[in-house]
C-alpha positions as CSV (number, residue, x, y, z in Angstrom):
1,M,-0.1,0.2,0.0
2,L,1.3,3.5,-1.0
3,R,0.8,5.6,1.9
4,G,2.5,8.8,1.0
5,A,3.3,9.4,4.4
6,V,5.7,12.6,4.0
7,Q,4.3,14.3,1.2
8,S,0.8,13.6,-0.6
9,P,-0.1,14.5,-4.1
10,Y,-2.9,16.2,-2.4
11,D,-0.8,18.3,-0.2
12,N,-1.1,21.2,-2.5
13,A,-4.7,20.7,-3.6
14,E,-5.8,24.0,-2.1
15,L,-3.2,25.9,-4.5
16,F,-4.2,24.0,-7.3
17,L,-8.0,24.7,-6.7
18,R,-7.3,28.4,-6.0
19,V,-5.0,28.8,-9.4
20,M,-7.7,26.9,-11.2
21,D,-10.3,28.9,-9.8
22,V,-8.8,32.1,-11.2
23,V,-8.2,30.1,-14.6
24,F,-11.9,29.3,-14.8
25,L,-12.9,33.1,-14.1
26,A,-10.6,34.3,-16.8
27,G,-11.1,31.5,-19.2
28,A,-14.8,31.3,-19.2
29,L,-15.2,35.3,-19.5
30,V,-12.8,35.1,-22.5
31,V,-14.3,32.2,-24.3
32,S,-17.8,33.6,-23.5
33,V,-16.9,37.0,-25.0
34,L,-14.9,35.9,-28.0
35,L,-17.9,33.2,-29.1
36,N,-20.8,35.7,-28.5
37,E,-19.0,39.1,-29.7
38,G,-15.5,38.4,-31.6
39,R,-13.2,40.6,-29.9
40,L,-12.0,41.5,-26.2
41,G,-12.5,45.0,-25.1
42,D,-10.8,47.0,-22.2
43,N,-14.2,46.9,-20.7
44,I,-13.6,43.0,-20.2
45,Y,-10.4,43.4,-18.5
46,M,-11.8,45.8,-16.0
47,L,-14.4,43.3,-15.2
48,F,-12.4,40.4,-14.9
49,T,-10.1,42.4,-12.6
50,T,-12.9,43.7,-10.5
51,A,-14.8,40.0,-10.3
52,L,-11.5,38.6,-9.4
53,L,-10.8,40.9,-6.2
54,V,-14.4,40.4,-5.3
55,F,-14.2,36.6,-5.6
56,Q,-11.3,36.4,-3.3
57,L,-12.8,38.6,-0.7
58,C,-16.0,36.5,-0.5
59,A,-14.2,33.3,-0.7
60,R,-12.1,34.4,2.3
61,F,-15.4,35.5,4.1
62,W,-17.1,32.3,3.5
63,G,-14.2,30.0,3.9
64,L,-14.2,28.3,0.4
65,Y,-10.7,26.9,0.8
66,G,-10.8,26.0,4.2
67,S,-10.1,22.2,5.1
68,W,-11.5,21.4,1.6
69,Q,-11.1,17.4,2.5
70,L,-13.2,17.6,5.6
71,L,-16.1,19.0,3.7
72,P,-18.7,16.7,1.7
73,L,-19.2,17.8,-1.9
74,R,-22.8,19.0,-1.4
75,E,-21.5,21.4,1.1
76,E,-18.7,22.8,-1.0
77,M,-21.3,23.4,-3.9
78,R,-23.3,25.2,-1.6
79,Q,-20.4,27.4,-0.5
80,I,-19.4,27.8,-4.3
81,V,-22.8,29.0,-5.4
82,L,-23.3,31.3,-2.2
83,V,-20.1,32.9,-2.8
84,W,-20.4,33.4,-6.7
85,S,-24.0,34.5,-6.3
86,A,-22.4,37.2,-3.8
87,V,-19.8,38.1,-6.6
88,L,-22.4,38.5,-9.1
89,A,-24.8,40.7,-6.8
90,V,-21.7,42.7,-6.4
91,L,-20.7,43.2,-9.9
92,L,-24.4,44.2,-10.6
93,A,-24.4,46.9,-7.8
94,I,-21.3,48.1,-9.1
95,G,-22.5,48.5,-12.8
96,F,-25.7,50.0,-12.1
97,T,-23.8,52.8,-9.9
98,L,-21.3,53.3,-12.4
99,H,-23.9,53.0,-15.6
100,V,-21.7,50.8,-17.5
101,T,-24.1,47.6,-17.6
102,A,-25.2,48.5,-21.4
103,H,-21.0,48.2,-22.3
104,Y,-21.5,44.2,-21.7
105,S,-23.4,41.7,-23.5
106,R,-25.9,40.0,-21.5
107,L,-25.6,36.9,-23.6
108,S,-21.7,36.7,-22.9
109,L,-22.1,37.5,-19.2
110,G,-25.1,34.8,-18.8
111,V,-22.7,32.2,-20.3
112,W,-20.1,33.1,-17.9
113,A,-22.0,33.4,-14.8
114,L,-23.3,29.8,-15.2
115,A,-20.2,28.4,-16.5
116,V,-17.8,29.6,-13.7
117,P,-19.6,27.8,-11.0
118,M,-20.1,24.5,-13.1
119,L,-16.5,24.3,-13.8
120,M,-15.3,25.0,-10.2
121,I,-17.9,22.3,-9.0
122,G,-16.9,19.8,-11.7
123,L,-13.2,20.2,-10.9
124,R,-13.7,19.4,-7.2
125,A,-15.8,16.4,-8.1
126,A,-13.3,15.1,-10.3
127,L,-10.4,15.6,-7.7
128,R,-12.5,13.8,-5.0
129,H,-13.2,11.0,-7.5
130,Q,-9.7,10.4,-7.9
131,I,-8.8,10.6,-4.3
132,E,-11.4,8.1,-3.6
133,R,-10.1,5.7,-6.5
134,N,-6.8,6.0,-5.6
135,A,-7.8,5.3,-1.7
136,R,-9.6,2.1,-2.7
137,R,-6.6,0.7,-4.6
138,G,-4.5,1.6,-1.6
139,V,-2.5,4.5,-3.0
140,D,-2.0,7.8,-1.4
141,I,-3.5,6.6,1.6
142,R,-2.9,8.6,4.9
143,I,-3.4,6.7,8.3
144,L,-5.4,8.3,10.9
145,A,-5.3,7.2,14.7
146,F,-6.7,8.3,17.6
147,V,-5.3,8.7,21.4
148,G,-8.5,8.2,23.8
149,A,-11.2,6.2,23.2
150,N,-14.6,8.2,23.7
151,R,-17.6,9.5,21.5
152,A,-15.6,11.9,19.9
153,A,-13.1,9.5,18.5
154,D,-16.3,7.6,17.5
155,R,-17.7,10.0,15.8
156,I,-14.8,11.2,14.0
157,A,-13.8,7.7,13.0
158,N,-17.5,7.2,11.4
159,H,-17.1,10.5,9.5
160,F,-13.9,9.7,7.7
161,K,-14.7,5.9,7.2
162,T,-17.8,6.9,5.0
163,R,-15.8,9.9,3.4
164,M,-13.0,8.0,1.4
165,W,-12.3,10.9,-0.8
166,S,-10.6,12.6,2.0
167,G,-7.5,10.2,1.5
168,L,-7.7,9.3,5.2
169,R,-7.9,5.6,6.6
170,V,-8.6,5.2,10.3
171,A,-6.5,2.8,12.0
172,G,-8.0,2.7,15.2
173,V,-7.3,4.0,19.0
174,Y,-4.5,3.8,21.4
175,D,-5.1,3.7,25.0
176,D,-3.6,2.7,28.1
177,R,-6.9,1.6,29.7
178,A,-7.9,-2.2,29.3
179,V,-10.7,-3.0,26.6
180,K,-13.0,-4.1,29.1
181,R,-13.0,-0.5,30.4
182,L,-13.4,0.8,26.7
183,N,-16.8,1.9,25.1
184,L,-15.6,0.9,21.8
185,Q,-18.2,1.1,18.7
186,S,-16.3,2.0,15.4
187,L,-13.0,2.1,16.6
188,S,-10.6,-0.9,17.4
189,L,-7.8,-1.0,20.0
190,I,-4.4,-0.9,18.4
191,G,-1.9,-0.5,21.4
192,N,-1.0,1.9,24.3
193,M,0.8,5.1,24.2
194,D,4.2,3.3,23.9
195,T,2.9,1.4,20.9
196,L,1.8,4.8,19.3
197,V,5.2,6.4,19.8
198,R,6.9,3.2,18.2
199,D,4.3,3.1,15.4
200,A,4.7,7.0,14.9
201,K,8.6,6.7,14.7
202,A,8.5,4.1,12.4
203,G,6.1,6.0,10.0
204,R,3.4,3.9,10.3
205,V,0.8,6.8,11.8
206,D,0.3,9.9,9.7
207,F,-2.4,11.9,11.8
208,V,-2.7,11.5,15.5
209,F,-5.8,13.1,17.1
210,I,-5.8,13.6,20.5
211,T,-9.4,12.9,22.0
212,L,-8.3,12.7,25.7
213,P,-10.5,14.7,28.0
214,A,-9.4,18.1,29.2
215,C,-9.0,16.8,32.7
216,A,-6.1,14.3,31.3
217,E,-3.7,17.3,30.8
218,Q,-0.6,15.4,32.1
219,R,-1.2,12.5,29.5
220,I,-2.0,15.0,26.7
221,E,1.4,16.9,27.6
222,H,3.1,13.4,27.7
223,V,1.8,12.3,24.3
224,V,2.5,15.6,22.7
225,R,5.9,15.2,24.0
226,E,6.8,12.0,22.8
227,L,5.4,12.7,19.2
228,A,7.6,15.8,19.0
229,D,10.6,13.0,17.9
230,T,8.2,11.7,14.8
231,T,6.9,13.0,11.8
232,A,3.2,12.8,12.5
233,S,0.8,15.6,12.2
234,V,-0.7,15.7,15.7
235,F,-4.3,17.4,16.6
236,I,-5.7,17.8,20.0
237,V,-9.6,17.3,19.7
238,P,-11.4,19.7,22.3
239,D,-13.8,17.8,24.8
240,A,-16.5,17.0,22.8
241,R,-19.0,17.5,25.8
242,I,-18.2,21.3,25.2
243,F,-19.1,21.0,21.7
244,E,-22.5,19.3,22.2
245,R,-23.5,22.4,24.5
246,G,-24.7,24.5,21.3
247,N,-23.4,26.9,18.7
248,A,-19.7,26.3,19.9
249,N,-16.9,27.6,17.5
250,W,-13.4,28.9,17.7
251,R,-12.5,32.5,18.5
252,E,-9.2,34.1,19.4
253,I,-8.3,37.0,22.1
254,A,-5.0,38.4,22.5
255,G,-3.5,35.3,20.9
256,H,-5.3,32.9,22.8
257,P,-7.7,30.6,21.3
258,I,-11.3,30.2,23.0
259,I,-14.4,28.4,22.6
260,S,-17.7,30.2,22.0
261,V,-20.2,28.0,23.5
262,Y,-23.3,30.1,23.7
263,D,-23.4,33.4,21.3
264,T,-25.6,34.7,18.6
265,P,-24.5,34.2,15.0
266,F,-25.3,37.9,14.3
267,F,-22.2,39.8,14.9
268,G,-20.0,41.6,12.7
269,V,-20.8,41.5,9.0
270,S,-23.5,38.7,9.4
271,G,-25.4,41.1,11.7
272,L,-25.2,43.9,9.0
273,L,-26.3,41.4,6.5
274,K,-29.1,40.2,8.5
275,R,-30.2,43.8,9.5
276,L,-30.1,44.9,5.8
277,E,-32.3,41.6,4.7
278,D,-35.1,42.8,7.5
279,I,-35.2,46.3,6.4
280,V,-35.4,45.5,2.7
281,V,-37.6,42.4,2.7
282,S,-40.0,44.3,5.2
283,S,-40.3,47.6,3.3
284,L,-41.2,45.7,0.2
285,I,-43.8,43.3,2.0
286,L,-45.5,46.5,3.6
287,A,-45.5,48.5,0.6
288,L,-47.5,45.3,-1.2
289,I,-49.8,44.7,1.8
290,S,-50.4,48.2,3.0
291,P,-54.2,47.9,1.4
292,L,-54.9,44.7,3.2
293,L,-53.5,45.8,6.5
294,L,-56.1,49.0,6.2
295,A,-59.0,46.5,5.1
296,I,-58.0,44.0,8.2
297,A,-58.0,47.0,10.6
298,A,-61.3,48.4,9.3
299,A,-62.9,44.9,9.9
300,V,-61.3,44.3,13.5
301,R,-62.5,47.9,14.2
302,F,-66.2,47.5,13.2
303,T,-67.2,43.6,14.2
304,S,-66.0,43.7,18.0
305,P,-65.2,46.2,20.5
306,G,-61.8,47.0,21.6
307,P,-58.4,48.1,19.9
308,V,-57.6,47.2,16.5
309,I,-53.7,46.4,17.4
310,F,-53.2,44.1,20.5
311,K,-49.6,45.0,21.8
312,Q,-48.2,42.2,24.0
313,R,-45.2,42.2,26.2
314,R,-42.6,39.4,24.5
315,Y,-38.8,38.5,25.2
316,G,-36.9,39.8,22.5
317,L,-33.0,39.6,21.9
318,N,-30.9,38.9,24.8
319,G,-34.2,38.6,27.0
320,Q,-35.2,42.2,26.8
321,I,-39.0,42.9,27.0
322,V,-40.4,44.1,23.6
323,E,-44.0,45.1,22.6
324,V,-45.1,42.6,19.8
325,W,-47.9,44.0,17.6
326,K,-51.0,41.8,16.2
327,F,-54.5,42.3,15.0
328,R,-56.4,41.8,17.7
329,S,-58.2,38.3,17.4
330,M,-59.8,38.0,20.7
331,T,-62.4,39.5,23.1
332,V,-59.6,40.0,25.5
333,T,-56.1,41.5,25.5
334,E,-54.4,39.4,28.0
335,N,-50.8,40.7,28.9
336,G,-50.1,40.1,32.5
337,D,-48.7,37.6,34.5
338,T,-51.1,35.1,33.4
339,V,-51.8,34.4,29.9
340,V,-53.9,31.3,28.7
341,Q,-52.9,29.9,25.4
342,A,-55.5,29.8,22.9
343,R,-57.3,26.3,22.5
344,R,-59.6,24.7,19.8
345,G,-62.8,26.3,19.9
346,D,-61.9,28.9,22.1
347,S,-64.8,31.2,23.3
348,R,-62.4,34.4,23.4
349,I,-61.6,34.3,19.8
350,T,-63.8,36.5,17.6
351,P,-65.4,35.1,14.4
352,L,-63.0,37.6,12.4
353,G,-60.3,36.6,14.7
354,A,-60.5,32.8,14.0
355,F,-60.0,33.5,10.4
356,L,-57.3,35.8,10.9
357,R,-55.4,33.1,13.2
358,R,-55.9,30.6,10.7
359,T,-54.3,32.2,7.9
360,S,-51.8,34.2,10.1
361,L,-53.0,37.4,8.8
362,D,-53.1,38.6,12.4
363,E,-49.3,38.7,12.5
364,L,-48.9,41.0,9.5
365,P,-48.5,44.3,11.9
366,Q,-45.2,42.7,13.2
367,F,-43.6,43.8,9.8
368,F,-43.6,47.2,11.5
369,N,-41.6,45.7,14.4
370,V,-39.2,44.5,12.2
371,L,-38.6,48.0,10.9
372,Q,-38.2,49.1,14.4
373,G,-35.5,46.7,14.9
374,R,-37.5,44.8,17.9
375,M,-38.0,41.7,15.5
376,S,-36.6,39.9,12.4
377,I,-38.5,38.5,9.5
378,V,-37.1,35.1,10.3
379,G,-36.3,33.7,14.0
380,P,-37.7,31.7,16.7
381,R,-41.4,33.1,17.5
382,P,-41.6,35.3,20.4
383,H,-43.6,33.7,23.2
384,A,-45.8,35.8,26.0
385,V,-43.7,36.4,28.9
386,A,-45.6,34.4,31.2
387,H,-45.0,31.2,29.0
388,N,-41.4,32.2,28.5
389,E,-41.1,32.2,32.5
390,Q,-42.9,28.8,32.7
391,Y,-41.2,26.9,30.2
392,R,-37.5,28.3,30.9
393,A,-38.0,26.2,34.3
394,L,-38.9,23.1,32.2
395,I,-36.8,23.0,29.2
396,H,-32.9,23.0,29.4
397,G,-31.6,25.7,27.3
398,Y,-34.8,27.2,26.4
399,M,-33.6,30.8,26.6
400,L,-30.8,30.5,24.3
401,R,-33.4,31.0,21.4
402,H,-33.4,34.8,22.8
403,K,-29.6,35.0,21.6
404,V,-31.2,36.3,18.0
405,K,-34.3,38.4,17.6
406,P,-37.5,36.9,17.4
407,G,-39.2,36.5,13.9
408,I,-42.3,36.6,12.0
409,T,-41.5,33.2,11.0
410,G,-39.0,30.4,11.5
411,W,-37.6,27.1,11.1
412,A,-39.9,25.5,13.6
413,Q,-42.8,27.4,12.1
414,I,-42.3,25.8,8.4
415,N,-41.8,22.4,9.8
416,G,-45.0,22.1,11.3
417,W,-44.4,23.4,15.3
418,R,-46.5,26.4,15.6
419,G,-49.8,26.8,17.4
420,E,-50.6,25.5,20.7
421,T,-48.0,23.9,22.7
422,D,-50.3,21.9,25.2
423,C,-47.6,19.8,26.6
424,V,-43.8,20.4,27.1
425,E,-42.8,18.0,24.5
426,K,-44.3,20.3,21.8
427,M,-42.4,23.3,23.2
428,E,-39.2,21.0,23.5
429,K,-39.6,20.2,19.7
430,R,-40.1,24.0,18.9
431,V,-36.9,24.7,21.0
432,E,-34.9,22.2,19.3
433,Y,-35.8,23.6,15.8
434,D,-35.1,27.1,16.8
435,M,-31.6,26.3,18.1
436,Q,-30.9,24.3,14.6
437,Y,-31.8,27.7,12.8
438,I,-29.7,29.5,15.5
439,Q,-26.6,27.1,14.9
440,N,-26.7,26.8,11.0
441,W,-28.1,30.4,10.0
442,S,-27.2,31.5,6.6
443,L,-29.0,34.2,4.2
444,I,-29.6,31.2,2.1
445,M,-31.6,29.3,5.1
446,D,-33.5,32.8,5.5
447,L,-34.6,32.9,1.9
448,R,-35.7,29.3,2.1
449,I,-37.8,30.0,4.8
450,I,-39.4,32.8,3.6
451,V,-40.2,30.9,0.5
452,A,-41.5,28.1,2.4
453,T,-43.7,30.2,4.5
454,L,-45.5,31.4,1.4
455,F,-46.5,28.4,0.3
456,K,-47.2,26.2,3.8
457,G,-46.7,28.7,6.8
458,F,-49.9,30.6,6.8
459,R,-52.1,27.7,7.2
460,N,-51.7,25.0,9.8
461,A,-53.7,22.6,11.6
462,N,-52.4,23.5,14.9
463,A,-53.2,27.5,14.3
464,Y,-56.8,28.0,16.2
């Protein structure tokens, strides 16, 4: 078996991908323009230079080239489409601002816009296919071993066993404990720490993942010190229990790495993009539905006594109290320490209110809350303060959903978890989906949720 213990042909794959992406950007543009227009003008060179600069910035921002061998192809395809879409959006904005869009052929640019991501994805698919093909033949394989048998080692081992295109083969785990004390599922015990050092020195191990718990500091230091006399690449995997606590990720302060366990995804550029999304989308929607808002307001006013708008105190970002607006759908306006959820056949609901609640039209005034900055278009649905206090005592991690602004629609709602929560299990599922949204947020995910809401989010059997 040819392992390539010192240098693999794929070690420089990231540089190869970077170079080829530039070639695709330039080549696809030149070929498209020559085929459609027959010549290259100065405007084409300006377009390529600008596109290349914007592409490099976007690729860096979204981590397109980071740890490419550890990502599945579909995830890398998603990143490519996201980065290229951002590049095209910036180029269009620049073109309209400078009034130069008329200088370019729409056909040429259209072919270029489609060809570039297809070429990038095709290259990555071919590269992964070649790596997997070689791996099945036992060529250019890298041997990966673990130090410390635990769930983290099992999970990482399973990850690589199903991803032969990574070029890594899992050998097993080294541990000083007896086999009967180990809870091995996906890994086999191949020796103790002394065996590990001998194998690494002999070149039989290329990568070592130390998955010992944080409390085993002395053992970790000993292993790291011993492996310094080998050519193996050594990685320390932080305690998996820390990363199971939510949206954990790496940060750096004063040169020291830290792990963010609980935090919001909307900081820096992401927060700016989220706010821009809210302003643009809510403004467009309010402009379109203004006649409907007036009609519903008049209907509420003349069909039952009471205010048109029901303002209820809810928890917003970071647990701050905000007022959320809705069209009044009941004969009461409960907003105190005790709020009774609406139930099927609830006598407090007006005839018009029943229709508004079934169709979610009672939520429309919340687009004004979005413009005010109290809410977001997409996010966890806000609950009454009384319900928050009730469920935070029953559901572990409940308040983490308030690390982001509450939303008009959300991941939980389009997956069927809306309406009455007459048991703790239903609220647990809603919170579970809310946390999935917070941990996996992206602009693309927001757009998916908005589109899904248009088709299936307004009506639901659980809304009454």
